[in-house]
N, C-alpha and C positions, 0 to 999 in steps of 0.2 A: 248530726249528719247522720240520716239512716242509710244501713249498711243494707240490704238487702242480694243474694244471694244467690237468685232463683239459676243464677247454670251452672252449681256445677251441684251440679244433680247426676246418679251414676246411671251409667246403659239398666236399659231395664229392674228399674227402683220406683219404691212411688217415691209420686212425688213427695220434694220436702223444703223447703231454702232453709238459706242459714241466717240468722235474721241479727244486729244488737240484741243483748241480750237487754229483759224491764222487772222493770221493784215488780212486776205482779207473774214473772221466774220460777221468784227464790222455795216455794214448799218445792215444788216440782222439783226446780234443778234439785233440791235437798233431799227428795223423796229419790228420786234418777242415781242421785251419787252414793249412797246410800245403798245402794240396790246395786251397785258391777262397784264399786269398791267396796264391800262391810260390815263391819262391824267395824275394826279398827283403821279405819282410812283415820284417822283425826290425829293419831300417833304418828304419823309419819313424819321423815326430815322435811319435805319440803311441807306441811301442815300449821309447823312451826313458822317459820317463815310467810307464811297468807291470814293465821291466826291476829285476829282488833286488824287487820286494814280489807280496804281497797279493791280490787280490782286497779291495773291500766284505766287513765278512760281508751275508750273507746279501746275495747279490749279484747271486751269479755261478750261467747255467744250460745249462741241458742241454736240447735237446728227443731223444727219442726213440721209434724205432718200437717195430710190437707185441713185435716181441724183446728190445727192452729194448734194442738200439745205438742211441749217440751216433749225429745225424743234422739237428745243431745245437750251438749256442753261442753264450752273449750274457754278459761281466764287465763292471763295472763298477767305475772305481778310484778311489780317495782321491787327489784334489786340492787345490790351495787358489788358485785361478782371481783370480790373482792378490788388488788390495790392494782397499778400502774404502780409503774419501774417506779416511775416520778414522786407516788407517794398521792397520791389523789386514789380517792372512789370509784369503782366503776360501773355508773351505769349500764345494767343489763334489762330485760327480763327472766321470768322463769317459769316456762307453762304448765297447769295443771289445774286441776282436773281432766286432762279427758275420756267423757264415758259417756255412752250410745248405751242408747233402751235395747235391748238385750231380747228383745224383737223385731226387734230392726240392724242389728246389728249384719254383717257381710254385706247392704246394702254403694261401701261409699260415705258415711257420712261421715265417719267421722275424721275421713280423711277430704270431706270436706272440709270443715270444721281449720284445720290442721293448715291447711290452705287460702282459709278465710281468716284464718289467725293470723301466719308469716305474711298476708299481701298487707296486710296491715296493717300490723309492727313496721313493714320493711316503707311504710307509705307514710308513714308520721313518725321515721325517720332514727327510731329503738335502732343499735349497730349490734349485737343480739337477741339469741331467746341460749335460754338453760333451760335440760330438766332430768328429770329421774325417769328410768321407763325404760322396756322392753327393746334390747338396739332395732332387731331385725325389721318393724320397723316404725322408727322413726326417721332408719338410715335416711328411707326411701324420699324422705320428706327433706336427706341433707347436715339432720345429726348428728354428728361422729363423738364418741369416746375422748379421740386427741385433743380436743381444745379447749379439756378442762382435766387435764392432769397437772397444773397446779394449784386444784378450785379444790373446795372443798365444805358439804354441805352440814347447816348445825347439826351435827345429831349422827348416826348407824347411818349408813348406807349403802351401797352399792355400786365401784368404781367405773362395773362394765357399762351400767344403766345410766352413770352419770353425763348424760352430751348433754350440747350445743352445737347450738347453726349462726352458724356472724351472716348479720346482716346486711356486715359493710367487713368488707377484707380486715383481718387484720389490726378484728374490735380487742381478740381477748389477749390477739400476742404483748406475753411479760407480763398479764395480770394474775394478781396468784391470794391464797387466802381464804376464807369465808365468810362463805354467799349471806347475806344480811339487806333482811326487811327492810324496803324505802317507802317514798311517794305518801300515799294518804293512806288517813289511818282514817276506820271506823268507827262512827261515834257515838256514841248511848245517851236517848236524853233521861232523866235518869227519871226513877219509878216517884209520885208522890203516891204520899202514902193518906188512909180518906181521916179526915177526921173525926 
């Protein structure tokens, strides 16, 4: 189902739309992420969780300008947020990375991508979204570090930047442990050698 959120436009900003990411967006998305996140982006703990995985079904979005160019991106990933007090793995989502083309920053595109991803995750029945990011930016969307106090990332991370939003009240209560990837794996077709 195509989700086009034309209503999520910032005041006085160039027109943009939020749409599901398409297969043809890969090159533009990767260039945008390289420019926005820098050369060390693949060394982050969050990247370890994403490596070899596909985003959660229906939860990868791009922002496009009037000409159809990708000017923003956000993806959510299936994870287990530790285990519940009963010992079961707790399904959740990991958000990231969120990036906006530098030429379009300050126009509300990042906020529109956040609202679209939160809305769609809630609509699809997910219980919580976690991320590693700047608390002052993400708190306005309901993300706080108190919900992650008993959870860990797989590798170095700053505790104050590990945030969560419960889409269902109490979803993370009692959960403890290290985030681990789950969900769809990226499959790569083998390359055939010429005879």
